[in-house]
mmJSON file of the N, C-alpha and C atoms, coordinates in Angstrom:
{"data_MODEL":{"atom_site":{
"group_PDB":["ATOM","ATOM","ATOM","ATOM","ATOM","ATOM","ATOM","ATOM","ATOM","ATOM","ATOM","ATOM","ATOM","ATOM","ATOM","ATOM","ATOM","ATOM","ATOM","ATOM","ATOM","ATOM","ATOM","ATOM","ATOM","ATOM","ATOM","ATOM","ATOM","ATOM","ATOM","ATOM","ATOM","ATOM","ATOM","ATOM","ATOM","ATOM","ATOM","ATOM","ATOM","ATOM","ATOM","ATOM","ATOM","ATOM","ATOM","ATOM","ATOM","ATOM","ATOM","ATOM","ATOM","ATOM","ATOM","ATOM","ATOM","ATOM","ATOM","ATOM","ATOM","ATOM","ATOM","ATOM","ATOM","ATOM","ATOM","ATOM","ATOM","ATOM","ATOM","ATOM","ATOM","ATOM","ATOM","ATOM","ATOM","ATOM","ATOM","ATOM","ATOM","ATOM","ATOM","ATOM","ATOM","ATOM","ATOM","ATOM","ATOM","ATOM","ATOM","ATOM","ATOM","ATOM","ATOM","ATOM","ATOM","ATOM","ATOM","ATOM","ATOM","ATOM","ATOM","ATOM","ATOM","ATOM","ATOM","ATOM","ATOM","ATOM","ATOM","ATOM","ATOM","ATOM","ATOM","ATOM","ATOM","ATOM","ATOM","ATOM","ATOM","ATOM","ATOM","ATOM","ATOM","ATOM","ATOM","ATOM","ATOM","ATOM","ATOM","ATOM","ATOM","ATOM","ATOM","ATOM","ATOM","ATOM","ATOM","ATOM","ATOM","ATOM","ATOM","ATOM","ATOM","ATOM","ATOM","ATOM","ATOM","ATOM","ATOM","ATOM","ATOM","ATOM","ATOM","ATOM","ATOM","ATOM","ATOM","ATOM","ATOM","ATOM","ATOM","ATOM","ATOM","ATOM","ATOM","ATOM","ATOM","ATOM","ATOM","ATOM","ATOM","ATOM","ATOM","ATOM","ATOM","ATOM","ATOM","ATOM","ATOM","ATOM","ATOM","ATOM","ATOM","ATOM","ATOM","ATOM","ATOM","ATOM","ATOM","ATOM","ATOM","ATOM","ATOM","ATOM","ATOM","ATOM","ATOM","ATOM","ATOM","ATOM","ATOM","ATOM","ATOM","ATOM","ATOM","ATOM","ATOM","ATOM","ATOM","ATOM","ATOM"],
"id":[1,2,3,4,5,6,7,8,9,10,11,12,13,14,15,16,17,18,19,20,21,22,23,24,25,26,27,28,29,30,31,32,33,34,35,36,37,38,39,40,41,42,43,44,45,46,47,48,49,50,51,52,53,54,55,56,57,58,59,60,61,62,63,64,65,66,67,68,69,70,71,72,73,74,75,76,77,78,79,80,81,82,83,84,85,86,87,88,89,90,91,92,93,94,95,96,97,98,99,100,101,102,103,104,105,106,107,108,109,110,111,112,113,114,115,116,117,118,119,120,121,122,123,124,125,126,127,128,129,130,131,132,133,134,135,136,137,138,139,140,141,142,143,144,145,146,147,148,149,150,151,152,153,154,155,156,157,158,159,160,161,162,163,164,165,166,167,168,169,170,171,172,173,174,175,176,177,178,179,180,181,182,183,184,185,186,187,188,189,190,191,192,193,194,195,196,197,198,199,200,201,202,203,204,205,206,207,208,209,210,211,212,213],
"type_symbol":["N","C","C","N","C","C","N","C","C","N","C","C","N","C","C","N","C","C","N","C","C","N","C","C","N","C","C","N","C","C","N","C","C","N","C","C","N","C","C","N","C","C","N","C","C","N","C","C","N","C","C","N","C","C","N","C","C","N","C","C","N","C","C","N","C","C","N","C","C","N","C","C","N","C","C","N","C","C","N","C","C","N","C","C","N","C","C","N","C","C","N","C","C","N","C","C","N","C","C","N","C","C","N","C","C","N","C","C","N","C","C","N","C","C","N","C","C","N","C","C","N","C","C","N","C","C","N","C","C","N","C","C","N","C","C","N","C","C","N","C","C","N","C","C","N","C","C","N","C","C","N","C","C","N","C","C","N","C","C","N","C","C","N","C","C","N","C","C","N","C","C","N","C","C","N","C","C","N","C","C","N","C","C","N","C","C","N","C","C","N","C","C","N","C","C","N","C","C","N","C","C","N","C","C","N","C","C","N","C","C","N","C","C"],
"label_atom_id":["N","CA","C","N","CA","C","N","CA","C","N","CA","C","N","CA","C","N","CA","C","N","CA","C","N","CA","C","N","CA","C","N","CA","C","N","CA","C","N","CA","C","N","CA","C","N","CA","C","N","CA","C","N","CA","C","N","CA","C","N","CA","C","N","CA","C","N","CA","C","N","CA","C","N","CA","C","N","CA","C","N","CA","C","N","CA","C","N","CA","C","N","CA","C","N","CA","C","N","CA","C","N","CA","C","N","CA","C","N","CA","C","N","CA","C","N","CA","C","N","CA","C","N","CA","C","N","CA","C","N","CA","C","N","CA","C","N","CA","C","N","CA","C","N","CA","C","N","CA","C","N","CA","C","N","CA","C","N","CA","C","N","CA","C","N","CA","C","N","CA","C","N","CA","C","N","CA","C","N","CA","C","N","CA","C","N","CA","C","N","CA","C","N","CA","C","N","CA","C","N","CA","C","N","CA","C","N","CA","C","N","CA","C","N","CA","C","N","CA","C","N","CA","C","N","CA","C","N","CA","C","N","CA","C","N","CA","C","N","CA","C","N","CA","C","N","CA","C"],
"label_alt_id":[null,null,null,null,null,null,null,null,null,null,null,null,null,null,null,null,null,null,null,null,null,null,null,null,null,null,null,null,null,null,null,null,null,null,null,null,null,null,null,null,null,null,null,null,null,null,null,null,null,null,null,null,null,null,null,null,null,null,null,null,null,null,null,null,null,null,null,null,null,null,null,null,null,null,null,null,null,null,null,null,null,null,null,null,null,null,null,null,null,null,null,null,null,null,null,null,null,null,null,null,null,null,null,null,null,null,null,null,null,null,null,null,null,null,null,null,null,null,null,null,null,null,null,null,null,null,null,null,null,null,null,null,null,null,null,null,null,null,null,null,null,null,null,null,null,null,null,null,null,null,null,null,null,null,null,null,null,null,null,null,null,null,null,null,null,null,null,null,null,null,null,null,null,null,null,null,null,null,null,null,null,null,null,null,null,null,null,null,null,null,null,null,null,null,null,null,null,null,null,null,null,null,null,null,null,null,null,null,null,null,null,null,null],
"label_comp_id":["MET","MET","MET","PRO","PRO","PRO","LEU","LEU","LEU","GLU","GLU","GLU","LEU","LEU","LEU","PHE","PHE","PHE","ILE","ILE","ILE","ALA","ALA","ALA","PRO","PRO","PRO","PRO","PRO","PRO","PHE","PHE","PHE","ASP","ASP","ASP","LEU","LEU","LEU","ALA","ALA","ALA","LEU","LEU","LEU","GLU","GLU","GLU","THR","THR","THR","LEU","LEU","LEU","ALA","ALA","ALA","ALA","ALA","ALA","VAL","VAL","VAL","LEU","LEU","LEU","ALA","ALA","ALA","ALA","ALA","ALA","MET","MET","MET","ALA","ALA","ALA","ALA","ALA","ALA","ASP","ASP","ASP","PRO","PRO","PRO","ALA","ALA","ALA","PHE","PHE","PHE","ARG","ARG","ARG","ASP","ASP","ASP","ILE","ILE","ILE","ALA","ALA","ALA","SER","SER","SER","THR","THR","THR","THR","THR","THR","THR","THR","THR","SER","SER","SER","SER","SER","SER","GLY","GLY","GLY","GLU","GLU","GLU","ALA","ALA","ALA","TYR","TYR","TYR","LEU","LEU","LEU","PHE","PHE","PHE","SER","SER","SER","SER","SER","SER","LEU","LEU","LEU","TYR","TYR","TYR","LEU","LEU","LEU","GLU","GLU","GLU","HIS","HIS","HIS","ASP","ASP","ASP","HIS","HIS","HIS","ALA","ALA","ALA","ALA","ALA","ALA","PHE","PHE","PHE","LEU","LEU","LEU","ALA","ALA","ALA","GLU","GLU","GLU","GLN","GLN","GLN","ASP","ASP","ASP","ALA","ALA","ALA","SER","SER","SER","CYS","CYS","CYS","VAL","VAL","VAL","LEU","LEU","LEU","THR","THR","THR","PRO","PRO","PRO"],
"label_asym_id":["A","A","A","A","A","A","A","A","A","A","A","A","A","A","A","A","A","A","A","A","A","A","A","A","A","A","A","A","A","A","A","A","A","A","A","A","A","A","A","A","A","A","A","A","A","A","A","A","A","A","A","A","A","A","A","A","A","A","A","A","A","A","A","A","A","A","A","A","A","A","A","A","A","A","A","A","A","A","A","A","A","A","A","A","A","A","A","A","A","A","A","A","A","A","A","A","A","A","A","A","A","A","A","A","A","A","A","A","A","A","A","A","A","A","A","A","A","A","A","A","A","A","A","A","A","A","A","A","A","A","A","A","A","A","A","A","A","A","A","A","A","A","A","A","A","A","A","A","A","A","A","A","A","A","A","A","A","A","A","A","A","A","A","A","A","A","A","A","A","A","A","A","A","A","A","A","A","A","A","A","A","A","A","A","A","A","A","A","A","A","A","A","A","A","A","A","A","A","A","A","A","A","A","A","A","A","A","A","A","A","A","A","A"],
"label_entity_id":["1","1","1","1","1","1","1","1","1","1","1","1","1","1","1","1","1","1","1","1","1","1","1","1","1","1","1","1","1","1","1","1","1","1","1","1","1","1","1","1","1","1","1","1","1","1","1","1","1","1","1","1","1","1","1","1","1","1","1","1","1","1","1","1","1","1","1","1","1","1","1","1","1","1","1","1","1","1","1","1","1","1","1","1","1","1","1","1","1","1","1","1","1","1","1","1","1","1","1","1","1","1","1","1","1","1","1","1","1","1","1","1","1","1","1","1","1","1","1","1","1","1","1","1","1","1","1","1","1","1","1","1","1","1","1","1","1","1","1","1","1","1","1","1","1","1","1","1","1","1","1","1","1","1","1","1","1","1","1","1","1","1","1","1","1","1","1","1","1","1","1","1","1","1","1","1","1","1","1","1","1","1","1","1","1","1","1","1","1","1","1","1","1","1","1","1","1","1","1","1","1","1","1","1","1","1","1","1","1","1","1","1","1"],
"label_seq_id":[1,1,1,2,2,2,3,3,3,4,4,4,5,5,5,6,6,6,7,7,7,8,8,8,9,9,9,10,10,10,11,11,11,12,12,12,13,13,13,14,14,14,15,15,15,16,16,16,17,17,17,18,18,18,19,19,19,20,20,20,21,21,21,22,22,22,23,23,23,24,24,24,25,25,25,26,26,26,27,27,27,28,28,28,29,29,29,30,30,30,31,31,31,32,32,32,33,33,33,34,34,34,35,35,35,36,36,36,37,37,37,38,38,38,39,39,39,40,40,40,41,41,41,42,42,42,43,43,43,44,44,44,45,45,45,46,46,46,47,47,47,48,48,48,49,49,49,50,50,50,51,51,51,52,52,52,53,53,53,54,54,54,55,55,55,56,56,56,57,57,57,58,58,58,59,59,59,60,60,60,61,61,61,62,62,62,63,63,63,64,64,64,65,65,65,66,66,66,67,67,67,68,68,68,69,69,69,70,70,70,71,71,71],
"pdbx_PDB_ins_code":[null,null,null,null,null,null,null,null,null,null,null,null,null,null,null,null,null,null,null,null,null,null,null,null,null,null,null,null,null,null,null,null,null,null,null,null,null,null,null,null,null,null,null,null,null,null,null,null,null,null,null,null,null,null,null,null,null,null,null,null,null,null,null,null,null,null,null,null,null,null,null,null,null,null,null,null,null,null,null,null,null,null,null,null,null,null,null,null,null,null,null,null,null,null,null,null,null,null,null,null,null,null,null,null,null,null,null,null,null,null,null,null,null,null,null,null,null,null,null,null,null,null,null,null,null,null,null,null,null,null,null,null,null,null,null,null,null,null,null,null,null,null,null,null,null,null,null,null,null,null,null,null,null,null,null,null,null,null,null,null,null,null,null,null,null,null,null,null,null,null,null,null,null,null,null,null,null,null,null,null,null,null,null,null,null,null,null,null,null,null,null,null,null,null,null,null,null,null,null,null,null,null,null,null,null,null,null,null,null,null,null,null,null],
"Cartn_x":[7.604,6.992,6.342,4.995,4.322,4.71,4.961,5.267,4.172,2.927,1.777,1.894,2.668,2.87,3.508,4.338,5.117,4.244,3.189,2.313,1.152,1.172,0.219,0.939,0.167,0.818,1.577,2.676,3.262,4.256,4.465,5.42,4.884,3.63,2.947,3.818,4.539,5.359,4.48,4.751,4.105,4.602,3.859,4.268,5.628,5.75,6.928,8.218,7.994,9.031,9.433,8.477,8.78,9.565,9.095,9.887,11.25,11.535,12.86,13.706,13.176,13.775,14.226,13.292,13.621,14.684,14.655,15.713,17.07,17.053,18.331,18.862,17.915,18.411,18.889,18.245,18.743,20.143,20.496,21.735,22.922,22.497,23.433,23.828,25.07,25.522,25.234,25.008,24.664,23.318,22.435,21.156,20.98,22.062,21.949,21.208,21.012,20.182,18.659,18.243,16.869,16.268,15.264,14.695,13.171,12.473,11.052,10.393,9.157,8.251,6.88,6.092,4.78,3.726,2.686,1.718,0.854,0.014,-0.913,-1.967,-2.184,-3.143,-2.435,-1.097,-0.331,0.259,0.216,0.896,2.377,3.217,4.628,5.119,6.052,6.635,8.088,8.765,10.203,10.649,11.857,12.393,13.982,14.597,16.095,16.536,17.266,17.751,18.791,19.24,20.216,19.508,18.23,17.417,16.334,15.937,14.84,15.187,14.899,15.03,13.813,13.907,12.815,11.514,11.579,10.317,9.703,10.455,9.926,9.273,9.971,9.418,8.132,8.123,6.847,5.7,6.06,4.986,4.493,5.291,4.925,4.039,4.535,3.796,2.356,2.254,0.924,0.0,0.662,-0.087,-0.562,0.352,0.015,-1.162,-1.054,-2.13,-3.436,-3.385,-4.666,-5.171,-4.466,-4.968,-5.791,-5.318,-6.0,-7.26,-7.423,-8.678,-9.586,-9.179,-9.97,-9.913,-11.031,-11.025,-11.084],
"Cartn_y":[-11.228,-12.33,-11.677,-11.89,-11.251,-11.755,-11.015,-11.594,-12.428,-12.121,-12.875,-14.386,-14.653,-16.012,-16.893,-16.257,-17.102,-17.443,-16.789,-17.124,-18.127,-18.574,-19.575,-20.867,-21.888,-23.248,-23.094,-23.757,-24.773,-24.25,-22.924,-22.34,-22.269,-21.707,-21.454,-20.82,-19.783,-19.106,-18.199,-18.093,-17.146,-15.81,-14.773,-13.369,-13.039,-13.528,-13.253,-13.932,-15.2,-15.894,-15.204,-14.777,-14.021,-12.789,-12.083,-10.902,-11.066,-12.234,-12.571,-12.972,-13.757,-14.215,-12.929,-12.027,-10.819,-10.011,-9.858,-9.132,-9.765,-11.134,-11.867,-11.734,-11.776,-11.507,-10.161,-9.12,-7.746,-7.505,-8.317,-8.139,-8.97,-9.871,-10.763,-10.245,-9.922,-9.445,-10.3,-11.644,-12.522,-12.122,-11.503,-11.107,-9.666,-8.938,-7.454,-7.041,-7.961,-7.615,-7.776,-8.422,-8.441,-7.194,-6.721,-5.399,-5.551,-4.611,-4.68,-3.5,-3.665,-2.648,-2.819,-1.793,-1.892,-1.297,-2.078,-1.664,-0.589,-0.029,1.044,0.513,-0.807,-1.424,-1.893,-1.667,-1.922,-3.323,-4.062,-5.422,-5.199,-5.97,-5.888,-7.054,-6.679,-7.65,-7.585,-8.787,-8.937,-9.052,-8.515,-8.685,-8.611,-9.149,-8.997,-7.806,-6.924,-5.703,-6.075,-7.344,-7.789,-7.989,-8.219,-8.602,-7.593,-6.824,-5.842,-4.557,-3.423,-2.164,-1.924,-1.045,-0.851,-0.425,0.502,0.898,-0.307,-1.044,-2.265,-3.142,-3.442,-4.304,-3.836,-2.525,-1.856,-2.005,-1.844,-1.947,-3.498,-4.415,-5.82,-6.173,-5.577,-5.876,-5.295,-4.148,-3.525,-4.313,-4.806,-5.659,-6.943,-7.612,-8.775,-8.52,-7.529,-7.169,-6.897,-6.18,-5.911,-7.193,-8.159,-9.408,-10.115,-10.016,-10.708,-10.111,-8.819,-8.008,-8.112,-8.379,-8.491,-9.934,-10.634,-11.989,-12.015],
"Cartn_z":[-26.547,-25.804,-24.621,-24.481,-23.351,-22.059,-20.985,-19.693,-19.204,-19.535,-18.998,-19.422,-20.426,-20.895,-19.824,-19.039,-17.996,-16.778,-16.603,-15.415,-15.824,-17.029,-17.576,-17.885,-17.962,-18.332,-19.658,-19.837,-19.015,-17.935,-17.901,-16.946,-15.557,-15.399,-14.166,-13.07,-13.397,-12.459,-11.65,-10.354,-9.562,-9.811,-9.562,-9.93,-9.204,-7.954,-7.112,-7.841,-8.301,-8.987,-10.23,-11.026,-12.287,-12.026,-10.992,-10.643,-10.315,-9.533,-9.116,-10.25,-11.192,-12.403,-13.251,-13.388,-14.215,-13.56,-12.246,-11.535,-11.672,-11.595,-11.798,-13.191,-14.184,-15.566,-15.74,-15.232,-15.417,-14.771,-13.689,-13.04,-13.715,-14.65,-15.375,-16.704,-16.885,-18.208,-19.446,-19.177,-20.304,-20.891,-20.113,-20.659,-20.877,-21.08,-21.257,-22.516,-23.384,-24.631,-24.327,-23.293,-23.047,-22.489,-23.232,-22.932,-22.88,-22.481,-22.31,-22.868,-23.286,-23.793,-23.307,-22.984,-22.486,-23.494,-23.691,-24.679,-24.117,-24.935,-24.464,-23.481,-23.59,-22.595,-21.3,-21.188,-19.958,-19.96,-21.114,-21.061,-21.346,-20.581,-20.721,-21.669,-22.498,-23.479,-23.376,-23.554,-23.554,-24.943,-25.337,-26.613,-26.5,-27.555,-27.636,-28.443,-27.763,-28.561,-29.532,-29.58,-30.614,-31.926,-31.909,-33.082,-33.386,-32.488,-32.692,-32.08,-32.866,-32.318,-31.403,-30.438,-29.499,-30.199,-31.151,-31.828,-32.572,-33.171,-33.923,-32.862,-31.82,-30.691,-30.135,-29.922,-29.427,-30.384,-31.676,-32.741,-32.775,-32.767,-32.672,-31.523,-30.329,-29.135,-29.144,-29.656,-29.882,-30.785,-31.879,-32.797,-32.162,-31.419,-30.767,-29.743,-28.998,-27.975,-28.603,-29.821,-30.442,-31.023,-31.373,-32.012,-30.826,-29.697,-28.489,-28.273,-28.467,-28.248,-29.42,-30.553,-31.754,-32.338,-32.181,-32.683,-34.175],
"occupancy":[1.0,1.0,1.0,1.0,1.0,1.0,1.0,1.0,1.0,1.0,1.0,1.0,1.0,1.0,1.0,1.0,1.0,1.0,1.0,1.0,1.0,1.0,1.0,1.0,1.0,1.0,1.0,1.0,1.0,1.0,1.0,1.0,1.0,1.0,1.0,1.0,1.0,1.0,1.0,1.0,1.0,1.0,1.0,1.0,1.0,1.0,1.0,1.0,1.0,1.0,1.0,1.0,1.0,1.0,1.0,1.0,1.0,1.0,1.0,1.0,1.0,1.0,1.0,1.0,1.0,1.0,1.0,1.0,1.0,1.0,1.0,1.0,1.0,1.0,1.0,1.0,1.0,1.0,1.0,1.0,1.0,1.0,1.0,1.0,1.0,1.0,1.0,1.0,1.0,1.0,1.0,1.0,1.0,1.0,1.0,1.0,1.0,1.0,1.0,1.0,1.0,1.0,1.0,1.0,1.0,1.0,1.0,1.0,1.0,1.0,1.0,1.0,1.0,1.0,1.0,1.0,1.0,1.0,1.0,1.0,1.0,1.0,1.0,1.0,1.0,1.0,1.0,1.0,1.0,1.0,1.0,1.0,1.0,1.0,1.0,1.0,1.0,1.0,1.0,1.0,1.0,1.0,1.0,1.0,1.0,1.0,1.0,1.0,1.0,1.0,1.0,1.0,1.0,1.0,1.0,1.0,1.0,1.0,1.0,1.0,1.0,1.0,1.0,1.0,1.0,1.0,1.0,1.0,1.0,1.0,1.0,1.0,1.0,1.0,1.0,1.0,1.0,1.0,1.0,1.0,1.0,1.0,1.0,1.0,1.0,1.0,1.0,1.0,1.0,1.0,1.0,1.0,1.0,1.0,1.0,1.0,1.0,1.0,1.0,1.0,1.0,1.0,1.0,1.0,1.0,1.0,1.0,1.0,1.0,1.0,1.0,1.0,1.0],
"B_iso_or_equiv":[0.0,0.0,0.0,0.0,0.0,0.0,0.0,0.0,0.0,0.0,0.0,0.0,0.0,0.0,0.0,0.0,0.0,0.0,0.0,0.0,0.0,0.0,0.0,0.0,0.0,0.0,0.0,0.0,0.0,0.0,0.0,0.0,0.0,0.0,0.0,0.0,0.0,0.0,0.0,0.0,0.0,0.0,0.0,0.0,0.0,0.0,0.0,0.0,0.0,0.0,0.0,0.0,0.0,0.0,0.0,0.0,0.0,0.0,0.0,0.0,0.0,0.0,0.0,0.0,0.0,0.0,0.0,0.0,0.0,0.0,0.0,0.0,0.0,0.0,0.0,0.0,0.0,0.0,0.0,0.0,0.0,0.0,0.0,0.0,0.0,0.0,0.0,0.0,0.0,0.0,0.0,0.0,0.0,0.0,0.0,0.0,0.0,0.0,0.0,0.0,0.0,0.0,0.0,0.0,0.0,0.0,0.0,0.0,0.0,0.0,0.0,0.0,0.0,0.0,0.0,0.0,0.0,0.0,0.0,0.0,0.0,0.0,0.0,0.0,0.0,0.0,0.0,0.0,0.0,0.0,0.0,0.0,0.0,0.0,0.0,0.0,0.0,0.0,0.0,0.0,0.0,0.0,0.0,0.0,0.0,0.0,0.0,0.0,0.0,0.0,0.0,0.0,0.0,0.0,0.0,0.0,0.0,0.0,0.0,0.0,0.0,0.0,0.0,0.0,0.0,0.0,0.0,0.0,0.0,0.0,0.0,0.0,0.0,0.0,0.0,0.0,0.0,0.0,0.0,0.0,0.0,0.0,0.0,0.0,0.0,0.0,0.0,0.0,0.0,0.0,0.0,0.0,0.0,0.0,0.0,0.0,0.0,0.0,0.0,0.0,0.0,0.0,0.0,0.0,0.0,0.0,0.0,0.0,0.0,0.0,0.0,0.0,0.0],
"pdbx_formal_charge":[null,null,null,null,null,null,null,null,null,null,null,null,null,null,null,null,null,null,null,null,null,null,null,null,null,null,null,null,null,null,null,null,null,null,null,null,null,null,null,null,null,null,null,null,null,null,null,null,null,null,null,null,null,null,null,null,null,null,null,null,null,null,null,null,null,null,null,null,null,null,null,null,null,null,null,null,null,null,null,null,null,null,null,null,null,null,null,null,null,null,null,null,null,null,null,null,null,null,null,null,null,null,null,null,null,null,null,null,null,null,null,null,null,null,null,null,null,null,null,null,null,null,null,null,null,null,null,null,null,null,null,null,null,null,null,null,null,null,null,null,null,null,null,null,null,null,null,null,null,null,null,null,null,null,null,null,null,null,null,null,null,null,null,null,null,null,null,null,null,null,null,null,null,null,null,null,null,null,null,null,null,null,null,null,null,null,null,null,null,null,null,null,null,null,null,null,null,null,null,null,null,null,null,null,null,null,null,null,null,null,null,null,null],
"auth_seq_id":[1,1,1,2,2,2,3,3,3,4,4,4,5,5,5,6,6,6,7,7,7,8,8,8,9,9,9,10,10,10,11,11,11,12,12,12,13,13,13,14,14,14,15,15,15,16,16,16,17,17,17,18,18,18,19,19,19,20,20,20,21,21,21,22,22,22,23,23,23,24,24,24,25,25,25,26,26,26,27,27,27,28,28,28,29,29,29,30,30,30,31,31,31,32,32,32,33,33,33,34,34,34,35,35,35,36,36,36,37,37,37,38,38,38,39,39,39,40,40,40,41,41,41,42,42,42,43,43,43,44,44,44,45,45,45,46,46,46,47,47,47,48,48,48,49,49,49,50,50,50,51,51,51,52,52,52,53,53,53,54,54,54,55,55,55,56,56,56,57,57,57,58,58,58,59,59,59,60,60,60,61,61,61,62,62,62,63,63,63,64,64,64,65,65,65,66,66,66,67,67,67,68,68,68,69,69,69,70,70,70,71,71,71],
"auth_comp_id":["MET","MET","MET","PRO","PRO","PRO","LEU","LEU","LEU","GLU","GLU","GLU","LEU","LEU","LEU","PHE","PHE","PHE","ILE","ILE","ILE","ALA","ALA","ALA","PRO","PRO","PRO","PRO","PRO","PRO","PHE","PHE","PHE","ASP","ASP","ASP","LEU","LEU","LEU","ALA","ALA","ALA","LEU","LEU","LEU","GLU","GLU","GLU","THR","THR","THR","LEU","LEU","LEU","ALA","ALA","ALA","ALA","ALA","ALA","VAL","VAL","VAL","LEU","LEU","LEU","ALA","ALA","ALA","ALA","ALA","ALA","MET","MET","MET","ALA","ALA","ALA","ALA","ALA","ALA","ASP","ASP","ASP","PRO","PRO","PRO","ALA","ALA","ALA","PHE","PHE","PHE","ARG","ARG","ARG","ASP","ASP","ASP","ILE","ILE","ILE","ALA","ALA","ALA","SER","SER","SER","THR","THR","THR","THR","THR","THR","THR","THR","THR","SER","SER","SER","SER","SER","SER","GLY","GLY","GLY","GLU","GLU","GLU","ALA","ALA","ALA","TYR","TYR","TYR","LEU","LEU","LEU","PHE","PHE","PHE","SER","SER","SER","SER","SER","SER","LEU","LEU","LEU","TYR","TYR","TYR","LEU","LEU","LEU","GLU","GLU","GLU","HIS","HIS","HIS","ASP","ASP","ASP","HIS","HIS","HIS","ALA","ALA","ALA","ALA","ALA","ALA","PHE","PHE","PHE","LEU","LEU","LEU","ALA","ALA","ALA","GLU","GLU","GLU","GLN","GLN","GLN","ASP","ASP","ASP","ALA","ALA","ALA","SER","SER","SER","CYS","CYS","CYS","VAL","VAL","VAL","LEU","LEU","LEU","THR","THR","THR","PRO","PRO","PRO"],
"auth_asym_id":["A","A","A","A","A","A","A","A","A","A","A","A","A","A","A","A","A","A","A","A","A","A","A","A","A","A","A","A","A","A","A","A","A","A","A","A","A","A","A","A","A","A","A","A","A","A","A","A","A","A","A","A","A","A","A","A","A","A","A","A","A","A","A","A","A","A","A","A","A","A","A","A","A","A","A","A","A","A","A","A","A","A","A","A","A","A","A","A","A","A","A","A","A","A","A","A","A","A","A","A","A","A","A","A","A","A","A","A","A","A","A","A","A","A","A","A","A","A","A","A","A","A","A","A","A","A","A","A","A","A","A","A","A","A","A","A","A","A","A","A","A","A","A","A","A","A","A","A","A","A","A","A","A","A","A","A","A","A","A","A","A","A","A","A","A","A","A","A","A","A","A","A","A","A","A","A","A","A","A","A","A","A","A","A","A","A","A","A","A","A","A","A","A","A","A","A","A","A","A","A","A","A","A","A","A","A","A","A","A","A","A","A","A"],
"auth_atom_id":["N","CA","C","N","CA","C","N","CA","C","N","CA","C","N","CA","C","N","CA","C","N","CA","C","N","CA","C","N","CA","C","N","CA","C","N","CA","C","N","CA","C","N","CA","C","N","CA","C","N","CA","C","N","CA","C","N","CA","C","N","CA","C","N","CA","C","N","CA","C","N","CA","C","N","CA","C","N","CA","C","N","CA","C","N","CA","C","N","CA","C","N","CA","C","N","CA","C","N","CA","C","N","CA","C","N","CA","C","N","CA","C","N","CA","C","N","CA","C","N","CA","C","N","CA","C","N","CA","C","N","CA","C","N","CA","C","N","CA","C","N","CA","C","N","CA","C","N","CA","C","N","CA","C","N","CA","C","N","CA","C","N","CA","C","N","CA","C","N","CA","C","N","CA","C","N","CA","C","N","CA","C","N","CA","C","N","CA","C","N","CA","C","N","CA","C","N","CA","C","N","CA","C","N","CA","C","N","CA","C","N","CA","C","N","CA","C","N","CA","C","N","CA","C","N","CA","C","N","CA","C","N","CA","C","N","CA","C","N","CA","C","N","CA","C","N","CA","C"],
"pdbx_PDB_model_num":[1,1,1,1,1,1,1,1,1,1,1,1,1,1,1,1,1,1,1,1,1,1,1,1,1,1,1,1,1,1,1,1,1,1,1,1,1,1,1,1,1,1,1,1,1,1,1,1,1,1,1,1,1,1,1,1,1,1,1,1,1,1,1,1,1,1,1,1,1,1,1,1,1,1,1,1,1,1,1,1,1,1,1,1,1,1,1,1,1,1,1,1,1,1,1,1,1,1,1,1,1,1,1,1,1,1,1,1,1,1,1,1,1,1,1,1,1,1,1,1,1,1,1,1,1,1,1,1,1,1,1,1,1,1,1,1,1,1,1,1,1,1,1,1,1,1,1,1,1,1,1,1,1,1,1,1,1,1,1,1,1,1,1,1,1,1,1,1,1,1,1,1,1,1,1,1,1,1,1,1,1,1,1,1,1,1,1,1,1,1,1,1,1,1,1,1,1,1,1,1,1,1,1,1,1,1,1,1,1,1,1,1,1]
}}}
């Protein structure tokens, strides 16, 4: 899931709020499976390490980012 999604409707989170939420999640053991990957274009994506290995998540993020660039 791209982090950019959370600053757009319906969430409309300010960047500061999003950063605070991510920091709180990182400190909470209940969210220890939430990891991130960054695409070659610099977009950050979140994924659950319970369901995806990092390499697979990185591949999916790159594919998603490239679909946005290629109509």
